Each structure stands twice: as C-alpha cells, then as structure tokens.
C-alpha positions as CSV (number, residue, x, y, z in Angstrom):
1,X,164.5,137.2,137.1
2,X,167.0,136.4,134.2
3,X,169.3,137.9,134.8
4,X,166.9,136.4,137.4
5,X,166.6,133.3,139.6
6,X,163.8,131.0,138.8
7,X,163.0,129.8,142.2
8,X,159.8,129.0,140.5
9,X,161.2,125.6,139.5
10,X,160.2,124.7,136.0
11,X,157.8,121.8,135.6
12,X,159.3,119.2,133.3
13,X,156.6,117.8,131.2
14,X,156.7,114.2,130.1
15,X,157.4,114.6,126.5
16,X,154.6,112.1,125.6
17,X,152.4,113.2,128.5
18,X,150.2,115.7,126.7
19,X,147.7,114.4,124.2
20,X,146.2,116.0,121.2
21,X,142.7,115.4,119.7
22,X,142.8,112.1,117.8
23,X,142.2,113.9,114.5
24,X,145.4,115.8,115.0
25,X,147.6,112.9,115.9
26,X,149.8,111.4,113.2
27,X,150.6,107.7,113.1
28,X,153.9,106.7,114.5
29,X,155.4,103.2,114.6
30,X,156.3,101.5,117.9
31,X,160.0,101.9,116.9
32,X,159.6,105.7,116.5
33,X,157.8,106.0,119.8
34,X,160.4,104.0,121.6
35,X,163.2,106.0,120.0
36,X,161.4,109.2,121.1
37,X,161.2,107.9,124.7
38,X,164.9,107.2,124.7
39,X,165.7,110.7,123.5
40,X,163.4,112.2,126.1
41,X,165.2,110.3,128.9
42,X,168.5,111.5,127.6
43,X,167.3,115.1,127.6
44,X,166.0,114.7,131.2
45,X,169.3,113.2,132.3
46,X,171.2,116.1,130.6
47,X,169.0,118.6,132.5
48,X,169.7,116.9,135.8
49,X,173.4,117.2,135.2
50,X,173.0,120.9,134.2
51,X,174.0,120.2,130.6
52,X,171.4,122.4,129.0
53,X,172.9,122.8,125.6
54,X,173.0,119.0,125.2
55,X,169.4,118.8,126.5
56,X,168.3,121.4,124.0
57,X,169.8,119.3,121.2
58,X,167.8,116.3,122.3
59,X,164.6,118.3,122.6
60,X,165.2,119.8,119.1
61,X,165.4,116.3,117.7
62,X,162.1,115.5,119.4
63,X,160.5,118.7,118.1
64,X,161.6,117.7,114.6
65,X,160.4,114.2,114.9
66,X,157.2,114.9,116.8
67,X,156.2,118.5,115.9
68,X,152.6,118.0,117.2
69,X,153.8,117.2,120.7
70,X,153.4,120.3,122.9
71,X,155.6,118.9,125.7
72,X,158.6,118.6,123.4
73,X,158.2,122.3,122.6
74,X,157.7,123.3,126.2
75,X,160.6,121.3,127.5
76,X,162.9,122.8,124.8
77,X,161.8,126.2,126.0
78,X,162.8,125.3,129.5
79,X,166.3,124.3,128.5
80,X,166.6,127.6,126.5
81,X,165.5,129.6,129.5
82,X,168.2,127.9,131.5
83,X,170.7,129.3,128.9
84,X,169.0,132.8,129.0
85,X,167.7,132.3,125.4
86,X,164.5,134.0,126.4
87,X,163.1,135.0,123.0
88,X,163.7,131.5,121.6
89,X,162.1,130.0,124.7
90,X,159.0,132.2,124.5
91,X,158.7,131.1,120.8
92,X,158.7,127.5,122.0
93,X,156.1,128.1,124.7
94,X,153.9,129.9,122.2
95,X,153.9,126.8,120.0
96,X,153.2,124.5,122.9
97,X,150.3,126.7,123.9
98,X,149.0,126.8,120.3
99,X,149.0,123.0,120.3
100,X,147.4,122.5,123.7
101,X,145.9,125.8,125.1
102,X,144.5,124.1,128.2
103,X,147.9,122.9,129.5
104,X,149.1,125.1,132.3
105,X,152.9,124.5,132.4
106,X,153.7,126.4,129.2
107,X,151.9,129.4,130.5
108,X,153.7,129.2,133.8
109,X,157.1,128.9,132.2
110,X,156.4,131.5,129.6
111,X,155.5,133.9,132.4
112,X,158.8,133.2,134.1
113,X,160.6,134.0,130.8
114,X,158.6,137.2,130.5
115,X,159.8,138.1,134.0
116,X,163.3,137.6,132.8
117,X,162.6,140.4,130.2
118,X,160.9,142.5,132.9
119,X,157.6,142.2,131.0
120,X,155.7,142.1,134.2
121,X,152.2,142.6,132.7
122,X,152.7,139.8,130.2
123,X,154.0,137.5,133.0
124,X,151.0,138.4,135.2
125,X,148.6,137.6,132.4
126,X,150.2,134.2,132.0
127,X,150.0,133.4,135.7
128,X,146.4,134.5,135.7
129,X,145.7,132.2,132.8
130,X,147.1,129.3,134.8
131,X,144.8,130.2,137.7
132,X,141.9,130.4,135.3
133,X,142.6,126.8,134.4
134,X,143.7,125.6,137.8
135,X,142.4,128.1,140.5
136,X,144.4,126.6,143.3
137,X,147.9,126.3,141.8
138,X,150.4,127.4,144.5
139,X,153.2,127.9,142.0
140,X,151.1,130.3,139.9
141,X,150.4,132.4,143.0
142,X,154.0,132.4,144.0
143,X,155.1,133.5,140.5
144,X,152.3,136.1,140.5
145,X,153.8,137.4,143.6
146,X,157.3,137.5,142.0
147,X,155.9,139.5,139.0
148,X,154.1,142.0,141.3
149,X,157.3,142.4,143.4
150,X,159.1,143.2,140.1
151,X,156.6,146.1,139.8
152,X,157.2,147.2,143.3
153,X,153.7,146.1,144.4
154,X,154.9,144.7,147.6
155,X,151.6,144.3,149.5
156,X,150.0,142.6,146.6
157,X,153.0,140.3,146.3
158,X,152.7,139.4,150.0
159,X,149.1,138.5,149.5
160,X,150.0,136.2,146.6
161,X,152.8,134.5,148.6
162,X,150.4,133.9,151.5
163,X,147.9,132.3,149.2
164,X,150.6,130.1,147.7
165,X,151.7,129.0,151.2
166,X,148.2,128.4,152.3
167,X,147.6,126.1,149.4
168,X,150.9,124.3,149.8
169,X,152.2,124.7,153.4
170,X,155.4,122.9,152.6
171,X,156.2,125.2,149.7
172,X,159.2,126.8,151.4
173,X,160.0,129.3,148.6
174,X,156.6,131.0,148.8
175,X,157.2,131.5,152.6
176,X,160.7,132.7,151.9
177,X,159.6,135.2,149.3
178,X,157.0,136.5,151.7
179,X,159.6,136.9,154.4
180,X,161.9,138.9,152.1
181,X,159.1,141.2,151.1
182,X,158.0,141.6,154.7
183,X,161.4,143.1,155.4
184,X,161.1,145.3,152.4
185,X,157.9,146.9,153.8
186,X,159.3,147.5,157.2
187,X,157.9,144.4,159.0
188,X,161.3,143.4,160.3
189,X,160.1,141.3,163.3
190,X,157.7,139.4,161.2
191,X,160.3,138.8,158.6
192,X,162.9,137.6,161.1
193,X,160.4,135.3,162.8
194,X,159.5,133.7,159.5
195,X,163.1,133.3,158.4
196,X,164.0,131.6,161.7
197,X,161.0,129.3,161.4
198,X,162.1,128.3,157.9
199,X,165.7,127.7,158.9
200,X,164.5,125.6,161.8
201,X,162.4,123.5,159.5
202,X,164.8,123.5,156.6
203,X,168.4,123.9,158.0
204,X,169.9,123.4,154.5
205,X,168.0,126.4,153.0
206,X,170.8,128.8,151.9
207,X,168.4,131.6,150.8
208,X,167.1,132.0,154.4
209,X,170.5,131.5,155.9
210,X,171.9,134.4,153.9
211,X,168.8,136.5,154.6
212,X,169.2,135.8,158.3
213,X,172.8,136.9,158.1
214,X,171.8,140.2,156.6
215,X,169.1,141.0,159.1
216,X,171.0,139.8,162.2
217,X,174.1,141.7,161.2
218,X,172.1,144.9,160.8
219,X,170.7,144.5,164.3
220,X,174.1,143.9,165.9
221,X,173.7,140.1,166.4
222,X,177.0,139.4,164.7
223,X,177.8,136.1,166.2
224,X,174.6,134.5,164.9
225,X,174.9,136.4,161.7
226,X,178.4,134.9,161.1
227,X,177.2,131.4,161.9
228,X,174.4,131.6,159.4
229,X,176.8,133.0,156.8
230,X,179.2,130.1,157.2
231,X,176.2,127.8,156.6
232,X,175.0,129.7,153.6
233,X,178.3,129.7,151.9
234,X,178.7,126.0,152.5
235,X,175.4,125.4,150.8
236,X,175.5,128.0,148.0
237,X,178.5,130.4,147.4
238,X,176.5,132.5,145.0
239,X,175.1,134.5,147.9
240,X,178.5,136.1,148.2
241,X,177.9,137.8,144.9
242,X,175.7,140.8,145.6
243,X,175.0,141.3,141.9
244,X,173.7,137.7,141.7
245,X,171.5,138.3,144.7
246,X,170.0,141.5,143.2
247,X,169.6,140.6,139.6
248,X,169.4,136.8,139.5
249,X,167.8,135.8,142.8
250,X,166.2,139.2,142.9
251,X,165.9,140.0,146.5
252,X,164.0,143.2,147.3
253,X,166.1,146.4,147.6
254,X,166.2,146.6,151.4
255,X,167.3,143.0,151.7
256,X,170.0,143.6,149.1
257,X,171.2,146.7,150.9
258,X,171.3,144.8,154.3
259,X,173.4,142.0,152.8
260,X,175.6,144.6,151.0
261,X,176.4,146.1,154.4
262,X,177.5,142.7,155.8
263,X,179.6,141.9,152.7
264,X,181.3,145.3,152.9
265,X,182.4,144.7,156.5
266,X,183.1,141.0,156.3
C-alpha cells in the first residue's frame, strides 16, 4: 500500500521503552537521558502534526546519540515510511530488529513497508514472525490479510480479517477490510450488511461511507448513496480521487470499479 494506505496504523514505540541486555547498554548521564526524552517528545509531537520531515530529523538525532536503542531506529523508520522513503525505512527496521529481535513492532512496520514495494512474500514472512512472537496479535492478522489481498488470495485474506476481528471486536478496520473483500468475491449482501453495521456503530467512518456509496449506487439506491457520499466527503475528501482509493487505500478491484461508476456519473 504505498503508493498504499497504511490503515494498519504504525505502533509508535517509546524511544526508551525497549531494553537491551545490560552488557550491551552504554552508560549515559541523567542529563543525556533527559535531553533524549525531550527530543523524543518533540518527534512525537511533530508526527501528530503530520510534520514527518521534522520528526525524522529528531529521530535521527536520537539514533546518533543512542545508536543501541532499537525504538529510535524503528520510529525513524515510521517517519520515513510516512514520506514514502521505503528503502531507508526498511534499513532502519532491519537495525531495530538486529538490536532486539524479539520486539514485534519493527517486524509489523517493516512488513507494511514491504507491502508498499509489493513484496508480498516478504511482508507475509514478517507478519508471521509477529504471530510467532505474539500469536494473538490482531494487527498482524489484519496486515496478513492485506498482504494476501495484494496477491489476490481473497478467501485467505477474509479468514485473516475474521481472525483479527475475533481477537479485537472493536478493531473496525479489520471488519471494513473484510467487507470490501466480501464484495470482491461476490458476497454482495454480506458486504452490504457489514458496511451498514459499521456505519451504524461508527458514523464518522469515511471508508465505509464511501464503500456504501459505491454499492448502493450500483444497486439503484441513489438517494442513500448520495447521502453517504456527502458524509464521506465531509470526513475525508481523498475518496473523491479514484487513483488514491485504488493505489493508496487499495480497495479491491470490484469496489474500485463500483466507486468509479459513481464518480463518472456524479
């Protein structure tokens, strides 16, 4: 998904939250540690404001000052992915994994970066490693479904989304991804039912508002389709860009085609 949408939201590691074996830890003064915490807070605040280049500079300072800290490398990788610097991000995740191979977030995020390069098998391997470390990780199952969908393995993707939703019933994106793929495989009524349920529970969910628009329009329910479209555009105007939906959000082909028909006639 990059050009791809990472609905698999990146986990932001606390920069000091991952520990190394005591024999590998250098000695830092309290002043150095306090300065590092301040830099990390500045980086997190920059990310929250969408200022990824600035955040990357802060994480680079932390990498230079605390090169043994895997979270600094992993978080810099996250900011680089947000700028579509995928090779550089993967290099950062590799270093984080080398420093602490039993931490799951760098595998999860590296897998998402691999997806951005359409390296589906590499992404799947990383998600499977996450599940080897934490067998009931709902994000890993969701992302595994994303990678399998990238390969066109729709039924396998549905099974992974269902497992993700089973483990985390309030994880709306796993259910949304499942609904989109249900439509792809011809289970239109099941897809529509799930989308309606999600919009009922999460009325501010633009992804499902836009998806409902596409399906309802294709079945002639144009008034309801238009109503959902107004809501979707008010929440996230990117759904009006079919290229973004296809290559960044990465809806399945049948859903993209349905939305394309609506946009063509709007």
